[in-house]
VEXDO-359846 format. One record per residue (C-alpha): residue number from 1; residue in three letters; chain; x, y, z. Coordinates in steps of 0.02 Angstrom, whole numbers, padded with zeros to 5 digits. Layout:
REM VEXDO-359846
(node NUM,'ala','A',(X,Y,Z));
...
This chain:
REM VEXDO-359846
(node 1,'met','A',(-01118,04432,02746));
(node 2,'ser','A',(-01029,04463,02583));
(node 3,'val','A',(-00899,04327,02545));
(node 4,'ala','A',(-00756,04345,02417));
(node 5,'ile','A',(-00682,04178,02365));
(node 6,'ile','A',(-00509,04188,02269));
(node 7,'gly','A',(-00488,04035,02165));
(node 8,'gly','A',(-00611,03959,02050));
(node 9,'gly','A',(-00553,03779,02043));
(node 10,'ser','A',(-00650,03633,02110));
(node 11,'trp','A',(-00633,03676,02295));
(node 12,'gly','A',(-00665,03862,02267));
(node 13,'thr','A',(-00820,03818,02163));
(node 14,'ala','A',(-00882,03703,02292));
(node 15,'leu','A',(-00858,03826,02430));
(node 16,'ala','A',(-00950,03962,02330));
(node 17,'ile','A',(-01099,03843,02306));
(node 18,'his','A',(-01106,03802,02493));
(node 19,'val','A',(-01088,03986,02550));
(node 20,'ala','A',(-01219,04045,02425));
(node 21,'arg','A',(-01336,03908,02482));
(node 22,'ser','A',(-01319,03941,02662));
(node 23,'ala','A',(-01249,04106,02701));
(node 24,'gly','A',(-01283,04239,02567));
(node 25,'pro','A',(-01202,04323,02411));
(node 26,'val','A',(-01030,04264,02349));
(node 27,'arg','A',(-00910,04337,02228));
(node 28,'leu','A',(-00797,04206,02149));
(node 29,'trp','A',(-00634,04263,02068));
(node 30,'ala','A',(-00565,04146,01942));
(node 31,'arg','A',(-00409,04167,01832));
(node 32,'glu','A',(-00491,04083,01678));
(node 33,'thr','A',(-00612,04183,01577));
(node 34,'glu','A',(-00693,04021,01515));
(node 35,'val','A',(-00737,03977,01691));
(node 36,'val','A',(-00818,04152,01735));
(node 37,'glu','A',(-00908,04154,01563));
(node 38,'gly','A',(-00982,03979,01596));
(node 39,'ile','A',(-01045,04022,01764));
(node 40,'arg','A',(-01122,04182,01709));
(node 41,'ala','A',(-01207,04112,01556));
(node 42,'arg','A',(-01256,03941,01601));
(node 43,'arg','A',(-01231,03928,01794));
(node 44,'arg','A',(-01105,03796,01765));
(node 45,'ser','A',(-00915,03794,01774));
(node 46,'pro','A',(-00854,03718,01611));
(node 47,'trp','A',(-00697,03638,01695));
(node 48,'tyr','A',(-00737,03603,01878));
(node 49,'leu','A',(-00887,03516,01944));
(node 50,'ala','A',(-00965,03547,01775));
(node 51,'asp','A',(-01119,03444,01804));
(node 52,'ile','A',(-01167,03541,01961));
(node 53,'ser','A',(-01267,03702,01950));
(node 54,'val','A',(-01196,03862,02024));
(node 55,'pro','A',(-01331,03964,02119));
(node 56,'ala','A',(-01378,04134,02058));
(node 57,'ala','A',(-01302,04211,02217));
(node 58,'val','A',(-01129,04173,02157));
(node 59,'glu','A',(-01063,04310,02048));
(node 60,'ala','A',(-00907,04257,01953));
(node 61,'thr','A',(-00772,04381,01897));
(node 62,'thr','A',(-00598,04391,01834));
(node 63,'asp','A',(-00579,04565,01915));
(node 64,'met','A',(-00493,04557,02089));
(node 65,'gly','A',(-00560,04730,02137));
(node 66,'glu','A',(-00740,04678,02095));
(node 67,'ala','A',(-00724,04517,02189));
(node 68,'leu','A',(-00667,04603,02348));
(node 69,'his','A',(-00781,04752,02348));
(node 70,'ala','A',(-00876,04769,02513));
(node 71,'ala','A',(-00827,04592,02556));
(node 72,'thr','A',(-00838,04547,02746));
(node 73,'leu','A',(-00744,04384,02727));
(node 74,'val','A',(-00609,04336,02600));
(node 75,'ile','A',(-00576,04149,02570));
(node 76,'val','A',(-00414,04102,02480));
(node 77,'val','A',(-00425,03940,02380));
(node 78,'val','A',(-00294,03942,02252));
(node 79,'pro','A',(-00166,03801,02234));
(node 80,'ser','A',(-00018,03824,02352));
(node 81,'glu','A',(00110,03854,02218));
(node 82,'phe','A',(00014,04007,02159));
(node 83,'val','A',(-00036,04080,02328));
(node 84,'ala','A',(00107,04206,02351));
(node 85,'ala','A',(00091,04274,02175));
(node 86,'thr','A',(-00097,04285,02190));
(node 87,'leu','A',(-00094,04374,02351));
(node 88,'lys','A',(00020,04509,02277));
(node 89,'leu','A',(-00119,04545,02150));
(node 90,'leu','A',(-00253,04578,02283));
(node 91,'pro','A',(-00294,04765,02327));
(node 92,'pro','A',(-00281,04811,02506));
(node 93,'ile','A',(-00401,04719,02625));
(node 94,'pro','A',(-00465,04813,02776));
(node 95,'pro','A',(-00392,04742,02936));
(node 96,'asp','A',(-00566,04699,03001));
(node 97,'val','A',(-00607,04586,02857));
(node 98,'pro','A',(-00547,04409,02905));
(node 99,'ile','A',(-00444,04306,02779));
(node 100,'leu','A',(-00478,04122,02780));
(node 101,'ser','A',(-00358,04001,02696));
(node 102,'ala','A',(-00433,03844,02620));
(node 103,'thr','A',(-00271,03795,02533));
(node 104,'lys','A',(-00194,03634,02579));
(node 105,'gly','A',(-00006,03643,02550));
(node 106,'phe','A',(00158,03740,02573));
(node 107,'asp','A',(00232,03888,02480));
(node 108,'pro','A',(00354,03797,02360));
(node 109,'glu','A',(00488,03932,02369));
(node 110,'arg','A',(00508,03953,02552));
(node 111,'his','A',(00411,03803,02622));
(node 112,'arg','A',(00307,03910,02725));
(node 113,'arg','A',(00131,03870,02777));
(node 114,'val','A',(-00009,03967,02680));
(node 115,'ser','A',(-00072,04066,02830));
(node 116,'glu','A',(00115,04127,02859));
(node 117,'val','A',(00113,04188,02680));
(node 118,'ile','A',(-00053,04273,02699));
(node 119,'ala','A',(00005,04359,02863));
(node 120,'glu','A',(00164,04423,02774));
(node 121,'gln','A',(00060,04505,02636));
(node 122,'phe','A',(-00076,04567,02756));
(node 123,'pro','A',(00011,04587,02921));
(node 124,'asp','A',(-00140,04667,03005));
(node 125,'ala','A',(-00265,04538,02948));
(node 126,'arg','A',(-00355,04414,03061));
(node 127,'val','A',(-00311,04246,02984));
(node 128,'ala','A',(-00388,04074,02998));
(node 129,'val','A',(-00375,03912,02909));
(node 130,'leu','A',(-00501,03785,02847));
(node 131,'ser','A',(-00457,03600,02827));
(node 132,'gly','A',(-00519,03429,02848));
(node 133,'pro','A',(-00593,03280,02753));
(node 134,'thr','A',(-00683,03382,02618));
(node 135,'phe','A',(-00700,03312,02442));
(node 136,'ala','A',(-00762,03464,02339));
(node 137,'arg','A',(-00895,03373,02249));
(node 138,'glu','A',(-00983,03308,02398));
(node 139,'val','A',(-00977,03481,02479));
(node 140,'ala','A',(-01052,03555,02321));
(node 141,'leu','A',(-01190,03422,02332));
(node 142,'gly','A',(-01227,03464,02510));
(node 143,'arg','A',(-01179,03296,02577));
(node 144,'pro','A',(-01137,03281,02764));
(node 145,'thr','A',(-00962,03345,02795));
(node 146,'ala','A',(-00855,03390,02953));
(node 147,'ala','A',(-00707,03507,02940));
(node 148,'val','A',(-00608,03612,03058));
(node 149,'val','A',(-00571,03801,03067));
(node 150,'ala','A',(-00412,03847,03151));
(node 151,'ser','A',(-00357,04012,03221));
(node 152,'arg','A',(-00265,04076,03374));
(node 153,'asp','A',(-00403,04200,03387));
(node 154,'asp','A',(-00540,04106,03468));
(node 155,'thr','A',(-00671,04238,03434));
(node 156,'leu','A',(-00630,04232,03253));
(node 157,'ala','A',(-00639,04041,03243));
(node 158,'ala','A',(-00810,04047,03332));
(node 159,'ser','A',(-00869,04178,03212));
(node 160,'leu','A',(-00823,04076,03059));
(node 161,'gln','A',(-00906,03924,03136));
(node 162,'arg','A',(-01069,04015,03140));
(node 163,'arg','A',(-01053,04101,02973));
(node 164,'leu','A',(-01006,03952,02872));
(node 165,'gly','A',(-01061,03800,02965));
(node 166,'thr','A',(-01228,03717,02931));
(node 167,'arg','A',(-01310,03556,02982));
(node 168,'glu','A',(-01230,03463,02835));
(node 169,'phe','A',(-01062,03562,02843));
(node 170,'arg','A',(-01019,03540,03025));
(node 171,'leu','A',(-00871,03648,03079));
(node 172,'tyr','A',(-00757,03618,03227));
(node 173,'ser','A',(-00632,03744,03300));
(node 174,'asn','A',(-00454,03722,03342));
(node 175,'arg','A',(-00310,03837,03398));
(node 176,'asp','A',(-00170,03728,03324));
(node 177,'val','A',(-00148,03823,03156));
(node 178,'val','A',(00017,03733,03132));
(node 179,'gly','A',(-00053,03570,03159));
(node 180,'val','A',(-00203,03586,03053));
(node 181,'glu','A',(-00109,03662,02904));
(node 182,'thr','A',(00032,03531,02910));
(node 183,'gly','A',(-00095,03386,02923));
(node 184,'gly','A',(-00192,03457,02773));
(node 185,'ala','A',(-00036,03468,02670));
(node 186,'met','A',(00052,03309,02720));
(node 187,'lys','A',(-00101,03194,02691));
(node 188,'asn','A',(-00085,03222,02507));
(node 189,'val','A',(00090,03148,02498));
(node 190,'met','A',(00030,02995,02589));
(node 191,'ala','A',(-00115,02977,02470));
(node 192,'ile','A',(00005,02971,02325));
(node 193,'ala','A',(00102,02829,02410));
(node 194,'thr','A',(-00064,02733,02444));
(node 195,'gly','A',(-00119,02758,02263));
(node 196,'ile','A',(00048,02681,02206));
(node 197,'ala','A',(00019,02537,02322));
(node 198,'asp','A',(-00159,02513,02256));
(node 199,'gly','A',(-00097,02535,02074));
(node 200,'leu','A',(00032,02396,02101));
(node 201,'gly','A',(-00104,02283,02175));
(node 202,'leu','A',(-00024,02261,02345));
(node 203,'gly','A',(-00187,02240,02439));
(node 204,'glu','A',(-00275,02316,02588));
(node 205,'asn','A',(-00144,02266,02721));
(node 206,'ala','A',(-00025,02366,02628));
(node 207,'arg','A',(-00141,02513,02611));
(node 208,'ala','A',(-00175,02510,02800));
(node 209,'ala','A',(00011,02499,02840));
(node 210,'leu','A',(00050,02654,02732));
(node 211,'ile','A',(-00088,02755,02804));
(node 212,'thr','A',(-00038,02714,02989));
(node 213,'arg','A',(00147,02747,02954));
(node 214,'gly','A',(00104,02900,02853));
(node 215,'leu','A',(00008,02964,02997));
(node 216,'ala','A',(00167,02939,03104));
(node 217,'glu','A',(00273,03040,02979));
(node 218,'met','A',(00139,03179,02977));
(node 219,'thr','A',(00146,03186,03164));
(node 220,'arg','A',(00335,03193,03178));
(node 221,'leu','A',(00346,03332,03056));
(node 222,'ala','A',(00199,03433,03126));
(node 223,'val','A',(00265,03419,03306));
(node 224,'ser','A',(00443,03477,03250));
(node 225,'leu','A',(00355,03636,03175));
(node 226,'gly','A',(00266,03668,03338));
(node 227,'ala','A',(00104,03576,03319));
(node 228,'ala','A',(00013,03476,03458));
(node 229,'ser','A',(00024,03291,03415));
(node 230,'gly','A',(-00160,03269,03461));
(node 231,'thr','A',(-00212,03371,03309));
(node 232,'met','A',(-00152,03234,03199));
(node 233,'ala','A',(-00285,03123,03271));
(node 234,'gly','A',(-00417,03244,03222));
(node 235,'leu','A',(-00511,03297,03063));
(node 236,'ala','A',(-00361,03389,02982));
(node 237,'gly','A',(-00246,03237,03018));
(node 238,'leu','A',(-00317,03065,03025));
(node 239,'gly','A',(-00488,03112,02954));
(node 240,'asp','A',(-00417,03191,02795));
(node 241,'leu','A',(-00284,03059,02783));
(node 242,'val','A',(-00406,02918,02780));
(node 243,'leu','A',(-00521,03009,02652));
(node 244,'thr','A',(-00382,03056,02531));
(node 245,'cys','A',(-00291,02884,02538));
(node 246,'thr','A',(-00449,02786,02516));
(node 247,'gly','A',(-00577,02894,02424));
(node 248,'ser','A',(-00618,02869,02243));
(node 249,'leu','A',(-00620,03056,02212));
(node 250,'ser','A',(-00449,03085,02273));
(node 251,'arg','A',(-00331,03170,02142));
(node 252,'asn','A',(-00178,03124,02241));
(node 253,'arg','A',(-00225,02942,02255));
(node 254,'gln','A',(-00266,02945,02070));
(node 255,'leu','A',(-00093,03015,02036));
(node 256,'gly','A',(-00014,02873,02137));
(node 257,'met','A',(-00109,02744,02041));
(node 258,'ala','A',(-00060,02822,01871));
(node 259,'leu','A',(00120,02823,01926));
(node 260,'ala','A',(00111,02637,01969));
(node 261,'lys','A',(00050,02605,01787));
(node 262,'gly','A',(00193,02705,01711));
(node 263,'glu','A',(00096,02866,01675));
(node 264,'ser','A',(00166,03038,01722));
(node 265,'lys','A',(00106,03176,01833));
(node 266,'ala','A',(00109,03301,01690));
(node 267,'ser','A',(-00005,03193,01581));
(node 268,'leu','A',(-00132,03169,01721));
(node 269,'glu','A',(-00150,03351,01762));
(node 270,'arg','A',(-00161,03389,01581));
(node 271,'glu','A',(-00305,03265,01560));
(node 272,'thr','A',(-00398,03325,01714));
(node 273,'arg','A',(-00348,03510,01736));
(node 274,'met','A',(-00332,03470,01919));
(node 275,'ile','A',(-00175,03489,02020));
(node 276,'ala','A',(-00122,03351,02141));
(node 277,'glu','A',(-00058,03454,02282));
(node 278,'gly','A',(00042,03311,02358));
(node 279,'ala','A',(00164,03323,02202));
(node 280,'arg','A',(00209,03499,02265));
(node 281,'thr','A',(00201,03466,02449));
(node 282,'val','A',(00329,03327,02450));
(node 283,'thr','A',(00472,03444,02403));
(node 284,'ser','A',(00430,03563,02545));
(node 285,'ala','A',(00403,03420,02669));
(node 286,'leu','A',(00581,03348,02632));
(node 287,'ala','A',(00654,03518,02645));
(node 288,'leu','A',(00570,03549,02813));
(node 289,'ala','A',(00622,03374,02868));
(node 290,'arg','A',(00807,03412,02832));
(node 291,'arg','A',(00789,03577,02922));
(node 292,'his','A',(00713,03500,03076));
(node 293,'ser','A',(00812,03328,03071));
(node 294,'val','A',(00652,03230,03046));
(node 295,'ser','A',(00639,03060,02961));
(node 296,'leu','A',(00514,03044,02827));
(node 297,'pro','A',(00543,02881,02730));
(node 298,'ile','A',(00374,02876,02637));
(node 299,'cys','A',(00390,03059,02582));
(node 300,'his','A',(00570,03016,02525));
(node 301,'glu','A',(00518,02876,02415));
(node 302,'val','A',(00367,02974,02342));
(node 303,'gly','A',(00483,03116,02303));
(node 304,'ala','A',(00607,02995,02221));
(node 305,'val','A',(00472,02923,02106));
(node 306,'leu','A',(00406,03092,02058));
(node 307,'phe','A',(00565,03187,02030));
(node 308,'glu','A',(00715,03065,02020));
(node 309,'gly','A',(00643,02934,01896));
(node 310,'lys','A',(00637,02798,02028));
(node 311,'ser','A',(00516,02660,01987));
(node 312,'pro','A',(00369,02629,02102));
(node 313,'val','A',(00425,02453,02129));
(node 314,'asp','A',(00602,02503,02179));
(node 315,'ala','A',(00525,02640,02301));
(node 316,'leu','A',(00422,02498,02380));
(node 317,'thr','A',(00574,02385,02394));
(node 318,'ala','A',(00664,02524,02484));
(node 319,'leu','A',(00526,02541,02612));
(node 320,'leu','A',(00509,02358,02638));
(node 321,'glu','A',(00702,02338,02667));
(node 322,'arg','A',(00705,02468,02802));
(node 323,'pro','A',(00776,02400,02963));
(node 324,'pro','A',(00648,02354,03100));
(node 325,'lys','A',(00602,02502,03214));
(node 326,'arg','A',(00511,02524,03380));
(node 327,'glu','A',(00337,02588,03354));
(node 328,'asp','A',(00325,02683,03517));
(node 329,'arg','A',(00476,02796,03476));
């Protein structure tokens, strides 16, 4: 198996390390020359997971054609806001070469799922998605992880399970592509909300309430888009939600905590070079909610804090002052 990974950030680097360790040679495309040179010269990315060695089986390049040459699997791992533009740079991919999206988010212009964007660019491709509770650092270190591969093509999903799964990287399959992608995107917004609550010192009861009601919002939106509600109880829903809302490595939770302390999204991303996908996803989530008449109060308040100058305290007050609701509706 020869794998091309498009995207040399933390998650792309972690997947390259995992695949090289378990399945064979990998070509890793990165936009940044510094990243490629660091991996080639020192077997370390200077920016992402900089303290973890990259195996010799990973060949880093800034050349798209070189990355895709003779690939039998293409994995797309670029931030959601850059997916459409990056796909347009790719040379033709043979229809028998599967494309696996490991990006969690929506296209910010048209609010489409990443697999839909891939299918538009490569209409004959066999497309699948990878999601679940997967901190890049822990995958790179080979720590036990479970994730889900979703495709409407059962044969493709089973093949990817065999090709990419290991004892430590346990892969489940799912046919609900809509649910898996929506859960993977939406949990980032909820992690910003729980980070704000943690930053304000609201306690563990508040965190549990936000996670639970966040799951309800995720489920409402996912079902309105055509997903099965049960998917939100799985790895790409509840599993990823719990990890991202509580884990110390969560960028989105860190962003929420920074916002609670009066810091800005831009300053945090400058300092860490990492993109908190939830800040991009919330705009798409709210657009989709309007389109499908879905109520997303937590998303609404996160969006107001990020883009309308609303204070985290006022956003919290707005949530607390909502009229009582039935939970079973």
